Residue, then its C-alpha position, 0 to 999 in steps of 0.5 A: m507573482g512569478r515566483a508563486f505561479e511557478y510553485r503553484r504549477a510545480a504543485k500541480e505537477k506533483r499531484w498529478g504525477h502522484m495520481s497518474r502513479i496510484f490511480p492504476k495500482l488503486s483500479r487494480a486492487i478493486t478489480i482484483a478484489a471484485k472479482e475474487g469476492g463479487p462486486d458487492p462492497d457490503m458483501n465483500a470485505k476486500l473489495r470495500t477495503a479497497i474502495q476506502n483507500a481509493k476514496a482516501e487518495n480523492m479517487p473519483k467515483d467513476n473511477i472506481d466503479s469502472a474498476i468494479k465493472r471490469a472485473a464482472g466483463k467478458e474480457a476482464t483481465e486475469y491478475s496474479e498476485v506475485n512477490y519480489e525479493g531483492k538487495g539494492p545499494h549497500g545491501v538495503l533489503v526490498f520486498i515487492e508485491c505486484a499484481t500482473d497480468n504477465t508474470m514474465r513481463t513483471v520479473a524482467n522489468v523489475k529485474s531489470y531496474f535492480n541490474k541498472l541501479g544497483g543489486a539483484l533479485v534473490p530467491t523468493g522467501s530469502l527475505e520473508f523472515m526478514f520482516n513481520r506483516k502487519s494490518v494497519f489501519e488509518f482514521e482521523k481522531n475527533d471528539a467523538v474517538d476516545v483512544e483509551e476506551i478503544e484500544l481496550e475494545l480492540i485487543d480482543a480483535g487482535l490490537e498490537e498498538i495504537e498511535v495517535s500523530d501529531e496531526g490527529t491521525v490514528y494508527v491502529t497495528g495487529d498481526y495480519t491474521s487480525f485484518g478481518t477481525l479489527s476491520k469489523a471491530m471498527e466498522d462495528k464501533g462506527i469508526e470511519v477508517q480512511k485507509a487499511t492496508l497490510k504492511r511489512f516492517p523490517t525486523t532489523p532496521v539499518e542505517f544508512s547515510d544520506e548519499q546512501l540513501e539518495e542512490i537507494e531511492k533512485l532504484l525505490d522511485r523507479i520500482e514504484e513507477d511500475d504499474d505492476v507494483q501495488q507495494v515496496f518495502t525495505n529494511i530502511a530505519 
């Protein structure tokens, strides 16, 4: 019983730790989207997507509503979306997407992580060609979903690949320029998308040993803990 209690407590702490990291990032994405395109998700596709992603992480409705309201407030924070690129331990390539109200603070923090944990920032644009940017959508397969039929219907909208995991999650991938058309096509089909995002996939994935990955992950964990960091991509295979 004691071990079971410790296990439940550890699981709860892990869950709360995840929430404390992810909720501020989701909230920031919602605020940025609402400020750019207005507070009505029916008229703002970017906001609609940000809300979908927040719900997929079980973010409470009050948090979502508060993030939208912050965008309309007189004292609304101005965020800039910026990218940083670097090389970490063992030559791993790291592409970092941020949303920040203080670029000087953000670049100083990111630079310090590399300096302390191995590696350095490189000039912006140096790694852009080493990654392919893709639109990625996730939804759950059910009896009403015919994957082969959906695949045929989404090709004209920009579909490049569709996969189904062992757990029944369907992944739809297309070029980043097709994000809007794919999103609308699935919406028109009545598909309830759980997550939708733009991701960067390495053009040449690299294998690293377990020992090397342990060092690399220390850097990645530290970067991802930063509230200004939205997404982190690497060339790890």
